C-alpha positions, 0 to 999 in steps of 0.5 A, spaced: 150 647 418 149 650 425 143 644 427 148 639 425 153 642 429 148 642 435 146 635 434 153 633 434 155 636 440 149 633 444 151 626 442 158 628 444 155 630 451 151 624 452 157 620 450 161 623 455 156 622 461 156 614 459 163 614 459 163 611 452 167 616 447 171 612 442 177 614 441 176 614 433 170 618 433 172 623 438 176 628 434 173 634 437 177 638 442 173 640 448 174 647 451 174 648 459 173 655 462 171 659 468 173 653 472 171 653 480 172 648 485 167 646 491 169 648 498 170 640 500 174 639 494 170 634 491 167 637 485 169 641 480 164 645 475 166 649 468 163 651 462 165 646 457 164 646 449 166 641 444 169 645 438 169 641 431 172 647 428 170 650 422 163 653 425 160 659 423 160 661 431 163 659 437 160 653 440 155 653 445 158 651 452 154 648 458 155 648 465 158 641 467 159 638 474 165 633 475 167 629 480 174 632 482 177 625 483 175 621 477 173 626 472 166 623 471 161 628 469 155 628 475 151 633 472 150 638 466 146 644 465 144 648 459 137 651 461 138 657 456 141 654 449 141 661 446 145 664 452 152 664 454 154 662 461 158 666 466 162 663 472 159 658 475 160 658 483 158 653 488 154 655 495 158 655 501 155 648 503 157 645 496 149 643 495 147 648 490 150 652 484 149 659 481 151 661 474 148 667 470 146 666 463 146 672 458 141 672 452 145 677 447 139 677 442 134 679 448 138 683 451 137 680 458 141 676 463 138 670 467 140 668 474 140 660 475 141 656 481 142 649 480 141 642 484 141 635 483 141 636 476 135 641 475 136 649 474 131 654 477 131 661 474 131 666 480 132 672 476 131 676 470 135 682 468 134 687 463 141 689 461 147 685 462 150 681 469 156 677 471 160 674 477 154 671 481 157 670 488 154 666 494 154 670 501 158 666 507 151 663 510 149 661 503 142 665 504 143 670 498 147 671 492 150 678 489 152 679 482 154 685 478 149 688 474 148 693 468 141 695 467 139 697 460 146 696 458 148 700 451 154 695 450 157 689 453 161 690 459 169 691 458 173 696 453 175 690 448 167 690 446 164 694 441 163 701 443 156 704 443 154 708 437 157 715 438 151 719 435 147 725 438 150 729 444 156 725 446 158 723 453 151 724 456 149 717 458 154 712 461 153 705 463 154 703 470 155 696 473 153 696 480 152 690 486 145 687 487 143 682 491 137 677 491 135 671 496 137 664 494 130 662 494 128 668 490 124 675 491 126 682 489 133 684 486 136 690 490 141 694 487 146 696 493 152 700 490 151 707 489 148 709 482 154 714 480 160 708 482 162 703 477 164 697 480 169 692 477 170 687 482 167 685 489 168 680 495 163 679 500 165 681 507 165 675 512 159 677 516 155 677 510 153 685 511 157 688 506 162 688 500 169 690 499 170 692 491 174 696 486 170 702 483 170 709 480 166 714 478 164 716 471 165 712 465 167 704 466 171 703 460 175 709 462 176 709 469 178 702 472 186 705 472 184 710 477 179 705 481 179 706 489 178 700 494 171 701 497 167 698 502 159 698 500 155 696 506 148 692 506 144 699 505 149 701 499 153 706 503 160 707 500 166 708 504 173 709 501 178 704 504 184 706 500 186 710 494 192 706 491 197 710 486 197 703 482 192 699 479 188 694 483 185 687 482 182 681 486 180 685 493 179 679 498 177 680 505 181 675 511 176 670 515 177 675 521 174 681 517 180 685 519 184 685 513 183 686 505 189 683 501 189 685 493 194 685 487 197 692 485 201 694 480 202 697 473 197 694 469 195 696 462 188 692 461 182 690 466 183 683 467 190 682 465 193 681 472 200 682 474 203 685 480 205 685 488 200 683 494 198 689 498 194 689 505 190 694 508 185 694 514 178 694 512 177 700 516 182 704 512 189 706 511 195 706 507 196 699 503 202 696 504 206 692 499 208 685 503 212 682 496 216 688 494 222 686 490 218 679 488 221 676 482 214 674 479 208 677 477 202 675 482 195 674 478 191 670 483 189 671 491 185 667 496 184 667 503 183 660 506 182 661 513 188 664 516 192 662 510 193 667 504 194 663 498 196 666 491 198 664 484 204 668 480 207 668 473 215 667 475 219 667 468 216 661 464 212 658 470 205 659 473 206 658 481 202 657 487 204 660 493 202 660 501 204 667 504 205 670 511 200 676 510 204 680 515 211 679 512 210 676 505 214 670 506 212 665 502 212 657 500 212 655 493 206 649 493 206 648 486 209 650 479 209 648 472 210 651 465 203 651 463 197 656 461 192 655 467 186 658 469 181 657 475 176 662 480 182 664 484 187 666 479 191 661 476 188 655 480 181 654 484 182 652 492 178 648 496 176 651 503 182 649 507 186 650 501 189 643 501 186 641 494 186 645 488 184 644 481 184 648 474 184 648 466 190 647 463 194 646 457 201 648 453 203 648 446 203 641 445 198 638 450 191 639 449 186 643 454 184 638 460 182 639 467 187 637 473 185 637 480 189 634 487 192 635 493 197 640 492 203 639 490 200 633 486 195 635 481 193 630 475 189 630 469 182 628 471 179 629 464 181 625 458 176 628 453 182 631 449 187 625 450 187 623 442 190 630 440 197 629 439 202 635 439 203 639 432 209 643 433 216 644 436 217 648 442 222 651 446 223 657 452 228 662 449 232 666 454 237 672 452 241 678 455 238 685 453 241 691 457 241 689 464 235 684 463 235 677 462 229 676 458 224 670 456 220 668 450 217 662 446 219 659 440 214 655 436 216 651 430 214 646 425 214 639 428 219 636 424 225 641 421 228 638 415 236 638 416 240 643 413 233 647 411 232 655 413 225 657 415 222 664 415 219 666 422 214 671 424 215 675 431 208 675 435 208 681 440 203 680 445 198 686 447 198 690 453 204 692 454 203 689 461 201 682 459 205 675 457 205 670 452 203 664 455 203 657 452 196 655 448 195 649 445 196 649 437 191 644 434 190 641 427 185 646 423 181 651 427 180 648 433 185 652 438 190 657 436 189 656 428 194 662 426 200 659 429 198 652 427 197 654 420 203 658 420 207 652 422 204 648 417 206 652 412 213 652 415 214 658 419 217 659 426 213 663 431 217 667 436 213 670 442 218 674 446 216 677 453 220 684 453 221 689 458 214 691 460 211 684 460 209 680 466 213 674 469 219 678 472 217 683 477 214 690 478 221 693 476 221 689 469 214 691 468 215 698 469 221 698 465 218 701 459 214 707 462 216 713 458 220 709 453 215 705 449 218 702 443 225 703 446 228 698 450 222 693 449 224 693 441 231 692 443 229 686 447 225 683 441 231 684 436 236 681 441 231 676 442 231 674 434 238 674 434 238 669 440 233 665 436 238 665 430 243 661 434 238 656 437 234 654 431 234 654 423 231 660 422 233 665 416 234 672 418 233 675 411 226 672 412 223 675 418 216 678 419 212 681 425 205 682 427 201 683 433 194 686 436 193 692 440 200 694 444 203 689 439 200 692 433 203 699 436 210 695 436 209 692 429 208 700 427 214 702 431 218 696 428 217 698 421 219 705 422 225 703 426 228 697 423 229 694 416 230 687 419 222 685 418 220 684 410 213 683 412 208 686 417 201 685 420 199 690 425 192 689 428 189 695 432 195 699 432 197 706 435 200 710 430 200 717 433 199 717 441 198 725 441 191 724 436 190 717 440 189 721 446 183 725 444 180 719 440 180 713 444 175 711 450 180 709 455 185 715 456 186 714 463 190 708 462 196 712 459 198 717 464 201 711 469 205 709 463 207 716 460 207 720 467 203 725 464 197 727 460 198 728 452 196 736 454 201 736 460 207 733 456 206 732 449 213 731 447 214 724 450 207 722 447 210 725 440 217 721 441 214 714 441 209 715 435 210 711 429 207 716 425 213 721 426 218 716 423 213 714 417 219 716 412 223 711 414 218 705 413 219 700 407 216 694 410 210 692 406 204 692 412 197 689 412 193 693 418 186 691 420 181 694 426 174 693 428 170 699 426 167 700 433 174 699 437 174 703 443 181 702 445 184 703 439 180 707 434 180 705 427 182 712 425 189 710 428 190 705 423 187 709 417 193 714 419 198 709 419 195 706 412 195 713 409 202 715 411 205 708 408 201 710 402 204 717 401 211 713 402 209 708 396 210 702 401 205 696 400 200 696 405 193 694 406 187 696 411 181 692 413 176 695 418 171 690 420 164 692 421 161 692 428 167 689 431 170 692 437 177 691 440 176 684 440 174 681 433 168 676 435 165 674 429 168 667 427 168 669 419 172 676 421 177 672 425 178 667 419 178 673 414 184 676 418 188 669 418 187 668 411 189 675 409 195 674 414 198 668 411 197 671 404 201 677 406 207 673 409 207 668 404 207 674 399 213 677 402 217 672 406 216 666 401 
């Protein structure tokens, strides 16, 4: 099966290169990730993979370079067929390309430099590595490396086995450099500081970075803004009270801009734009009160460019770094991804590119001079819309809330349909438009639910991104309070707008969405079935069990030891006697973020109350369920559970 799939992928790649893909034969969805744009704006590079669906593993992606005007494939690189690739980037002069290949089985990371269709291995690291970036003069490459890593980077990955004396050995991710022509790899940042992100200073003599002491999974929420010089000396630029992402240095080397705000997960970015002198000082919010959530940032000469989620739309903006005044350059109700947030910008900021999709439009690459972005790939043009979709807005308390309603492509007149509410994780995140394809190729759970006649409601209640920091902070110390009211009033709005049966409602979610599912079934009788993935039943016990307890303090205002009452007040287990809703739970065995014992505790309580329930723990999995067989099993069980109780 795997050999056949690899052969099919090779044939497809050859067809793309020759421009001879026949529409009747191209029923394979092409995926685009980690897209970057050359400085001149004339080429794009992305990790591309073709997924026919039904494979026992994620399809292998290759590094593909395309012409930014026509979309024509210029080069394709795949020097390690057993590896997964990370974030390719162009050199400043645009002549070369760098990317990291990770061989999970061998436990190594390889750094490649590619030019004129040939990839040359520059470096081998025993451990894991990511984020290769060129120095401003193109003479060196810097990257983040974890030597002899005990686990993959990130709290969502499966945790290292907790055996022996706990807490004695921690992975440390550090900045390292190597000459672009090869040679010795030099670790620069201190061995006791975990680095999350970095950017070269314009003189090429150092870096700005976000970093923290101690366990890397746990301490991102208290990370500081740092300067690391060419000798590895570390200096604190600022210690913000908020979480921070995407530090970027201005072209004159005087100012650092970053995105700061209340954030619940590394990589899930939303906040305001702050600036601070590189020499150090107090960060200044230049976008206070902005009615959206910034998620991308890039200096281009004297111009400060940004991307943001504004309601249902992704937007690109140019702003004045002195006062935050901004001009919208482009916006659209899509999911969008690029190397500078939601877009990739050329060196002069005039051209942009991104990988984009929405619920009804398959993934594709767009590029062009702002604001005129147009599709330059047609690999997925034959994929037709599979669902209906509408953006729903409603009033809840003092807020105007937004969400997405996805349903069958064609609803029968006079018929009422069951509906499942899918609550996103975070809570600082947002449900965004992802293409729903036939079979298993994209968003398979939504496709299977709508194919069976379900509507799906994806609310963005208070605590979400998209409406500014006040809205994101509105569920602090109130988990399950205002946000559940938002969801329930959103369900009422849906009942007025679509043929949904209010007596056949289900609810589901993963992570914070799993908690909200547990909370909903102990605080509402509206839902007749529930599926909780990696949920939290008891915030008191959870505080001492999880590997990321630092994330809770900004949301609760204190530790569980200093203010146990606020943690207990929002624990679903405290109201377990009110539960009546049949609930299926699943979780990864080695989940660092929401340990399996939380699902076990809730399952135990439901059984004690004689509520129909089931719990599945997936061996070796972390917070993100990675094994495709396990993903399929979750979908099968989820569909079966909702069919049993809602049909």
